[in-house]
ZASE-732182 format. One record per residue (C-alpha): residue in three letters; z, x, y. Coordinates in steps of 0.001 Angstrom, whole numbers, plus 500000, padded with zeros to 6 digits. Layout:
N
AlaZXY ...
//
This chain:
412
Unk542102927896241496 Unk539165925993240033 Unk535826927216241304 Unk533743924788243371 Unk531064924765240659 Unk533636923346238197 Unk534407920207240211 Unk531059918377239718 Unk530969919593236130 Unk534387918109235402 Unk533591914860237206 Unk530571914154235005 Unk532514914576231741 Unk533251911253230017 Unk536491910187228401 Unk535568912003225154 Unk536210915282226986 Unk539476914212228548 Unk540884912800225291 Unk539969916044223515 Unk541540918053226345 Unk544752916028226070 Unk544830916651222325 Unk544323920367222958 Unk547273920382225343 Unk549525918600222843 Unk548462920698219871 Unk548864923928221828 Unk552266922895223168 Unk553443922284219610 Unk552199925707218532 Unk553896927514221408 Unk557137925635220811 Unk557620926798217222 Unk555532929928216580 Unk556977932363219180 Unk560601931614218244 Unk560034931763214473 Unk561066935466214171 Unk564395934680215871 Unk564946931593213694 Unk564058933543210530 Unk566482936333211484 Unk569208933709211965 Unk568515932586208374 Unk568808936154207056 Unk565222937500207040 Unk564484941214207605 Unk561503942761209490 Unk559196942779206440 Unk559961939134205655 Unk559425938249209321 Unk556034939978209206 Unk555049938095206041 Unk556320934840207510 Unk554269935286210684 Unk551236936206208562 Unk551425933051206438 Unk549627930745208920 Unk546898933381209164 Unk546073933040205470 Unk545164929395206035 Unk543492930091209384 Unk541387932630207515 Unk540549930700204329 Unk540162927058205377 Unk537461927667208042 Unk535226929372205451 Unk534436925824204348 Unk535797924130207455 Unk532670924443209590 Unk530549922735206960 Unk533278920158206257 Unk533437919344209964 Unk529660919055210231 Unk529524916609207324 Unk532773914645207622 Unk533048914505211400 Unk535351916098213957 Unk537412912966214543 Unk538680912965210956 Unk539450916687211107 Unk541475916209214306 Unk543595913588212527 Unk544175915893209576 Unk545237918667211962 Unk547962916576213590 Unk549113915164210236 Unk549612918718208948 Unk551590919493212113 Unk553900916521211513 Unk554572917683207947 Unk555303921239209124 Unk557844919938211650 Unk559660918076208877 Unk559818921200206713 Unk561085923375209591 Unk563795920859210418 Unk565050920534206839 Unk564753924236205813 Unk568121925445204379 Unk566965929097204113 Unk564127931285205319 Unk562045930862202140 Unk561420927226203110 Unk559926928413206377 Unk556942929775204412 Unk555931926199203492 Unk556229925139207127 Unk554101928113208187 Unk551446927172205607 Unk551205923686207088 Unk551196925085210624 Unk548277927378209739 Unk546409924485208122 Unk546849922398211261 Unk545554925218213463 Unk542628925939211126 Unk541510922298211269 Unk541969921848215021 Unk540559924904216779 Unk536981924980215360 Unk536699921226215893 Unk537759921482219518 Unk535295924259220344 Unk532446922449218582 Unk533389919155220267 Unk533115920722223713 Unk529835922382222763 Unk528473918930221855 Unk529391917535225274 Unk527709920169227460 Unk524772922525227710 Unk525343926126226535 Unk525647927490230068 Unk528265924822230865 Unk530196925227227612 Unk531802928543228569 Unk533059927091231859 Unk534461923983230159 Unk536083926123227469 Unk537565928365230150 Unk538989925369231983 Unk540365923855228760 Unk541926927124227624 Unk543280927714231117 Unk545143924418230923 Unk546113925348227373 Unk547698928473228853 Unk550238926210230539 Unk551539925595227018 Unk552123929339226656 Unk554428929086229676 Unk556210925831228917 Unk556520926130225122 Unk558460929406224706 Unk560672928738227743 Unk561564925267226408 Unk562204926587222902 Unk564388929423224190 Unk566465926997226256 Unk566878924557223346 Unk567900927288220888 Unk570422928808223310 Unk571724925449224534 Unk571487923322221387 Unk569977924483218059 Unk566561925089216445 Unk566567921535215057 Unk566009920169218562 Unk562836922286218855 Unk561434920904215617 Unk562211917284216506 Unk560361917734219802 Unk557475919384217923 Unk557196916415215540 Unk557168913956218452 Unk554333915901220140 Unk552260915967216918 Unk552722912178216549 Unk551405911697220088 Unk548355913826219257 Unk547676911877216073 Unk547719908648218066 Unk545250910064220613 Unk542894911211217842 Unk542231907596216878 Unk540846906901220370 Unk538434909853220375 Unk534775908728220397 Unk532719910342217639 Unk530130912886218820 Unk528778913669215352 Unk525769912256213634 Unk526477910001210651 Unk528981911824208408 Unk527788912750204944 Unk529657913124201683 Unk529050916297199707 Unk530179917241196225 Unk532204920443195990 Unk529322922497194538 Unk527020921300197331 Unk529744921993199894 Unk530225925591198757 Unk526483926247198596 Unk525843924707202021 Unk528815926550203519 Unk527549929918202280 Unk524130929276203782 Unk525627928088207089 Unk527910931136207340 Unk525013933510206578 Unk522883931900209279 Unk525715932136211846 Unk526176935837211092 Unk522514936502211922 Unk523503936308215593 Unk524558939642217114 Unk526607937777219719 Unk528544936042216950 Unk529254939340215179 Unk530585940809218437 Unk532748937715219015 Unk534185937821215494 Unk535156941496215635 Unk536719941098219080 Unk538784938120217845 Unk539933940124214825 Unk541005943037217041 Unk542810940822219555 Unk544778938988216911 Unk545927942165215213 Unk547664943006218476 Unk548698939400219067 Unk550312939251215602 Unk552274942433216267 Unk553463941059219606 Unk554420937644218175 Unk556200939142215165 Unk558076942110216613 Unk558420941646220371 Unk561209939055219794 Unk562979941503217445 Unk562543944280220027 Unk564139942241222821 Unk566933941089220506 Unk567682944702219533 Unk567900945557223253 Unk570564942879223640 Unk568498940329225586 Unk569130936621224967 Unk566683934148223425 Unk566494932428226808 Unk565366935710228389 Unk562823936130225573 Unk561477932716226529 Unk561104933954230119 Unk559201937061228961 Unk556820934907226918 Unk556452932439229792 Unk555367935277232112 Unk552849936352229492 Unk551560932780229446 Unk551321932733233250 Unk549182935875233105 Unk546872934387230454 Unk546503931148232396 Unk545676932832235710 Unk543136935074233990 Unk541443932125232280 Unk541089930207235527 Unk539778933211237487 Unk537637934973234868 Unk534345933534236192 Unk533699936247238829 Unk534582938964236295 Unk532104937536233788 Unk529394937612236451 Unk530327941184237363 Unk530776942746233908 Unk529279940320231410 Unk531145938837228446 Unk531042941907226183 Unk532227944456228748 Unk534936942056229890 Unk536207941759226298 Unk536332945558225918 Unk538205945969229215 Unk540718943290228194 Unk541410945038224881 Unk542122948302226697 Unk544823946584228787 Unk546414945393225544 Unk546375948932224153 Unk548046950267227297 Unk550799947634227193 Unk551709948547223599 Unk551677952241224498 Unk554215951668227282 Unk556480949207225444 Unk558628951703223461 Unk559619953557226637 Unk561080950628228591 Unk564199948523228185 Unk565092946875231503 Unk564242943170231935 Unk562049943823235004 Unk559996946476233192 Unk559561944182230185 Unk558457941401232542 Unk555773943750233886 Unk554531944570230390 Unk554555940867229515 Unk552339940240232534 Unk549826942922231482 Unk549876941890227818 Unk548698938384228760 Unk545324939583230075 Unk543576940027226712 Unk544799936698225228 Unk543586935038228417 Unk540068936439228314 Unk538998937040224725 Unk539355933547223155 Unk537281932062226001 Unk534698934845225964 Unk534340934795222170 Unk533840931029222090 Unk531281931325224897 Unk529356934024223000 Unk529260931820219907 Unk528143928753221885 Unk525378930735223573 Unk524321932559220410 Unk523900929628218000 Unk521928926383217911 Unk524027923220218258 Unk523901922440214522 Unk525563925741213618 Unk528181925940216382 Unk530936924324214262 Unk530227926984211634 Unk530386929774214216 Unk533642928427215662 Unk535089928126212145 Unk534060931690211285 Unk535775932829214479 Unk538923931052213322 Unk538629932893209998 Unk538580936236211796 Unk541488935120213983 Unk543449934445210804 Unk542330937739209272 Unk543526939571212379 Unk546902937846212274 Unk547220938602208560 Unk546279942258209055 Unk548636942735211997 Unk551692940929210602 Unk551620942353207072 Unk550546945914207856 Unk552879946397210774 Unk555663944469209041 Unk555688947253206474 Unk555354949896209188 Unk558314948423211087 Unk560414948274207924 Unk559728951942207111 Unk559037953657210461 Unk560672951501213131 Unk559470949516216132 Unk558511952475218320 Unk556008953748215763 Unk554697950204215287 Unk553912949744218981 Unk552355953210219347 Unk550153952840216267 Unk549080949351217391 Unk547894950846220689 Unk545862953441218767 Unk544301950812216472 Unk543223948682219437 Unk541672951705221174 Unk539662952622218055 Unk538498949026217576 Unk537444948836221231 Unk535273951912220746 Unk533756950296217640 Unk533054947139219662 Unk531042949178222153 Unk528822950336219283 Unk528497946772217963 Unk527593945604221467 Unk524718948065221663 Unk523296946990218287 Unk523894943289219038 Unk521966943246222310 Unk519765940217222603 Unk521717938046220166 Unk520820934771221858 Unk520409931280220480 Unk516616931659220534 Unk516799934860218490 Unk519048933195215954 Unk516765930158215755 Unk513836932439214974 Unk515897934169212276 Unk516793930791210762 Unk513145929823210558 Unk512243933158208973 Unk515026932848206439 
//
């Protein structure tokens, strides 16, 4: 349920917010249609666990590399253009998925999918930060990501039904149609940027390095980046190997879609109701608590097999994905001046990609050599260690506010 303080805040937002929110819904729905079912589709085309891990890591390479320049590109070329590029890349990826005759072609589709995600997510966070004050940004982001969580329910369930009832081609046709709708909406988005500038490549690289260095001066940003990296290690393991785990247990793709839908329900409920928890614990403690729930869910996963028990784990595993993306974006918005928020959001996307890459490749090899049970247990241990490290980072990053960062910028 939306808090009473959200209603006047939402009413005062102009159509720039609602168009961006609609694009977020469409882009997220496309992602959740194709990404969760990719391990199953790759297995149908003959891929083994290591190939599945590499395939699921491929988007992360582009999520990790493109935002290193993406924040500066967005600041100088404008968010509206970057939104259009994001949906165009999604359309191309849908075409590749649909036409792929073997699993090697899926790598090209995953590259385009990662490019689309790397363009879209930093732009969306920065766009919302431009439309509201810092204290309002976290609430708007929470509301937007809460609605986005609906995609995590609808997307996998729809994909599972289409694969069981028809074939994967139907999923990719629907994905292309959704990306075309988003591209059309992007042309109606009012620009919130100042006049775009054109930079030569050497200037772009130099400016990007300076912008990234300034963003990293904020302790809040450093905490947000490490928490995103930790979350997406676990998220990558879940996305890559949970479908294989349920398939090995003999559960259908349609039932897998139900498991993922329940996980999406959990994330959505958490995003809509996280406000009181933020007030009680604060953003950093809330992130640490969410990571511990993720560790516990991985620890329990190897010891269960019944559908009801897996549904329970799916419910618990949705808590961290519901909280941490919102909390990390809020920390970045509060910790940086407006000019550098696109850079902070882009850096966060880089660490998201790095986490996905780390999780999919490392645990792809672990699964190939040691099996799924060892993968889930070791993932739980990694998350617990990273959570302890976050507590230390939180103590050293105390006071990383926008004012502190502004002072550091002036001194530098």
